[in-house]
C-alpha positions in Angstrom: -0.4 -42.7 -12.2 3.3 -42.3 -12.1 4.7 -39.9 -14.7 7.5 -40.5 -17.2 10.9 -39.9 -15.7 13.8 -38.1 -17.5 15.8 -41.3 -17.8 12.9 -43.1 -19.4 13.7 -40.8 -22.3 17.4 -40.3 -22.1 18.3 -43.9 -21.2 21.6 -42.9 -19.5 23.7 -45.9 -18.4 25.7 -46.2 -15.2 24.1 -43.4 -13.2 27.0 -43.6 -10.7 29.0 -41.8 -13.4 26.4 -39.1 -14.1 26.0 -35.7 -12.5 23.1 -33.3 -13.0 23.7 -29.5 -12.7 20.7 -27.3 -11.9 21.6 -23.9 -13.3 19.9 -20.9 -11.6 22.2 -17.8 -11.6 25.8 -18.7 -12.0 27.0 -15.0 -12.2 25.6 -11.9 -10.6 22.5 -10.5 -12.4 22.8 -13.1 -15.2 19.7 -15.3 -15.8 20.8 -18.5 -17.6 17.4 -19.1 -19.3 17.6 -15.6 -20.9 21.1 -16.4 -22.1 19.8 -19.6 -23.6 16.9 -17.8 -25.4 19.4 -15.3 -26.7 21.4 -18.1 -28.3 24.6 -17.7 -26.3 25.2 -21.4 -25.5 28.9 -20.9 -25.0 28.1 -18.8 -21.9 25.7 -21.4 -20.7 28.4 -24.1 -21.0 30.8 -21.9 -19.0 28.3 -22.2 -16.2 27.9 -25.9 -16.7 31.6 -26.6 -16.4 32.4 -24.0 -13.7 34.4 -25.0 -10.6 33.7 -23.2 -7.3 36.5 -21.8 -5.2 37.5 -25.0 -3.5 35.5 -28.0 -4.8 35.7 -29.6 -8.2 32.4 -30.1 -10.0 33.3 -33.2 -11.9 35.8 -35.9 -12.6 37.3 -36.9 -16.0 35.0 -39.4 -17.7 31.8 -38.3 -16.0 28.6 -37.5 -17.9 27.1 -34.1 -17.1 23.5 -33.2 -17.6 22.7 -29.5 -17.8 19.3 -28.2 -16.7 18.3 -24.5 -16.5 15.4 -23.2 -14.5 12.7 -21.7 -16.7 11.1 -19.4 -14.2 12.3 -18.5 -10.7 9.0 -19.3 -8.9 8.2 -22.6 -10.7 9.8 -26.0 -10.6 10.3 -26.5 -14.3 13.7 -27.0 -15.9 14.9 -27.1 -19.5 17.5 -29.6 -20.7 20.2 -27.7 -22.6 23.3 -30.0 -22.6 24.6 -33.5 -22.1 28.3 -33.9 -22.3 31.3 -36.0 -21.1 34.3 -34.5 -19.2 37.5 -35.2 -21.2 40.1 -33.0 -19.4 40.5 -31.6 -15.9 42.1 -28.1 -16.2 42.7 -27.9 -12.5 41.1 -24.4 -12.4 39.1 -23.1 -9.5 36.6 -20.3 -9.5 36.5 -20.6 -13.3 35.8 -23.0 -16.1 37.5 -26.2 -14.9 37.0 -28.8 -17.6 37.1 -29.6 -21.3 34.3 -31.8 -22.6 32.7 -33.3 -25.6 29.1 -32.9 -26.5 27.2 -36.2 -26.6 25.5 -35.6 -29.9 23.0 -38.5 -29.7 21.2 -36.4 -27.1 21.1 -33.2 -29.1 17.6 -33.9 -30.3 16.3 -33.4 -26.7 18.4 -30.4 -25.8 16.3 -27.2 -25.8 13.1 -29.3 -26.1 12.8 -31.5 -23.0 11.2 -29.8 -20.0 11.5 -31.5 -16.6 9.6 -30.9 -13.4 11.8 -31.1 -10.3 11.6 -29.4 -6.9 15.1 -28.8 -5.8 15.3 -28.6 -2.0 19.1 -28.6 -1.7 21.5 -25.7 -1.8 23.8 -27.9 -3.8 23.2 -27.3 -7.5 25.4 -30.2 -8.7 23.8 -33.6 -7.8 24.7 -37.2 -8.3 22.2 -38.5 -10.8 21.4 -41.5 -8.7 20.0 -39.3 -5.9 17.7 -37.2 -8.0 17.0 -38.6 -11.4 13.9 -40.6 -10.3 12.4 -37.3 -9.0 12.9 -35.6 -12.4 9.6 -36.0 -14.2 9.1 -35.2 -17.9 6.6 -32.4 -18.2 6.8 -31.8 -21.9 8.8 -32.5 -25.1 8.5 -29.4 -27.2 8.1 -29.7 -31.0 10.8 -27.1 -31.5 13.5 -25.3 -29.5 12.2 -23.5 -26.4 11.9 -19.7 -26.5 8.9 -18.9 -24.3 8.1 -15.7 -26.2 4.4 -16.2 -26.7 2.5 -13.0 -25.5 1.6 -13.9 -21.8 -1.4 -11.5 -21.4 -1.3 -7.8 -20.4 -1.6 -8.6 -16.7 1.4 -11.0 -16.7 4.0 -8.8 -18.4 7.0 -8.2 -16.2 10.0 -8.3 -18.5 13.6 -7.1 -18.4 15.1 -4.8 -21.1 16.8 -7.8 -22.6 13.6 -9.8 -22.8 11.6 -6.9 -24.2 14.3 -6.3 -26.8 14.0 -9.9 -28.0 10.2 -10.1 -28.1 9.0 -6.6 -29.1 9.2 -7.3 -32.8 7.4 -10.7 -32.6 4.0 -10.5 -34.3 1.9 -11.6 -31.3 3.6 -8.9 -29.1 3.3 -6.2 -31.7 -0.4 -6.9 -32.3 -1.2 -6.8 -28.6 0.8 -3.7 -27.7 0.1 -1.5 -30.7 -3.7 -1.5 -30.2 -3.9 -0.6 -26.5 -3.5 2.7 -24.7 -2.4 2.5 -21.1 -0.3 3.4 -18.1 2.9 1.4 -17.7 5.6 1.0 -15.1 9.4 0.9 -15.4 11.1 -0.5 -12.3 14.8 -0.2 -11.5 15.5 -3.6 -9.8 18.8 -2.4 -8.4 17.2 0.2 -6.1 13.4 -0.2 -6.4 12.9 3.2 -8.0 9.9 3.6 -10.4 9.1 5.5 -13.5 5.4 5.7 -14.5 4.6 6.5 -18.1 1.5 6.6 -20.4 0.9 5.5 -23.9 -1.8 7.1 -26.1 0.1 8.2 -29.2 1.1 6.4 -32.4 1.3 2.7 -31.9 0.3 3.2 -28.3 2.2 1.0 -25.8 4.2 -0.6 -28.6 5.4 2.9 -29.7 6.5 3.9 -26.3 8.3 0.7 -25.5 10.1 0.7 -28.9 11.5 4.1 -27.9 12.9 2.5 -24.7 14.5 -0.3 -26.7 16.1 2.3 -29.1 17.5 4.8 -26.6 16.9 3.5 -23.1 15.4 6.7 -21.9 12.6 7.1 -24.5 13.0 10.9 -24.4 12.1 11.0 -20.7 14.1 13.6 -18.8 14.3 11.7 -15.5 15.9 8.7 -17.3 18.4 10.6 -19.4 20.9 10.8 -16.6 21.2 7.0 -16.6 23.5 5.2 -19.0 22.0 2.9 -21.7 24.0 0.0 -20.3 22.6 0.6 -16.8 19.1 0.6 -18.1 19.7 -2.6 -20.1 21.0 -4.3 -17.0 18.5 -3.1 -14.4 15.1 -2.1 -15.9 11.9 -4.1 -15.9 8.7 -3.2 -17.8 5.1 -3.9 -16.8 1.6 -2.5 -17.3 -0.5 -0.8 -14.6 -3.7 0.2 -16.6 -5.0 -0.8 -19.9 -7.5 1.0 -22.1 -9.1 0.6 -25.5 -7.7 2.6 -28.4 -10.9 4.7 -28.5 -10.4 5.9 -24.8 -10.0 9.7 -24.5 -6.4 10.6 -24.0 -7.2 12.8 -21.0 -8.3 9.7 -19.0 -5.0 8.1 -19.6 -3.1 11.2 -18.5 -5.1 11.5 -15.3 -4.5 7.8 -14.4 -0.8 8.3 -15.1 -0.8 11.2 -12.6 -2.7 9.1 -10.1 -0.2 6.2 -10.3 2.7 8.7 -9.9 1.1 9.8 -6.6 0.4 6.3 -5.4 3.9 5.0 -6.1 5.5 8.3 -5.1 7.6 8.1 -8.3 8.1 11.9 -8.4 9.6 12.0 -4.9 11.5 8.7 -4.8 11.6 7.6 -8.4 12.5 8.9 -11.9 9.5 11.0 -12.7 10.2 14.7 -12.8 6.7 16.0 -13.6 
């Protein structure tokens, strides 16, 4: 059975005058979906109305639909904006247009999730060519944030993501009751830091320390600036243990992972 298409919901007229922008990464190291979840819509809209170095993205009077990819390895996109171009600023390699938000579509922005497999390198598409391939996957009851605890084996979050979710109750409950060995990965160079958690509040306690200072008191990380850590570090879990597990078992597993990953020789571990 054929699914519901995005325009079955939006009912956009004159598709010849509509363009859809599929936002992935419009600036180096910036993830638009994270920017959306952090509430900085103004930055999202800069990306939506950005001109490349030579070609203009839109024409005055055109309707623009903004979709942002939810996860890099999945074909799901979140609707975050529908607007109309009012002014061409004639700027290249920058924000090239003024626009007005089409408020009658606001009730769907941040809630409508679309499934679409983009096979083109062109991120700005004429609606006529793609809109029938954009299938409605879900309409959320509230604005998307995707901050439900994903399970211990699926955690792989940036510092920015961790900072946003660490105080949410489902994350706190999950992390404060488990001992374990965790991994910090510097995505700019592939270096690792292996750590263990068995003290107060267990994994939650250790990760809160990284949110507060960046280095969490670890000597091998102190040489890095906090801004660098915020920009480049990812957090995941290698081993998980019950709160009643003997601390020595955790320490031994930490040492084993340091050896396997060679994080003393090539990473940030100094002991």
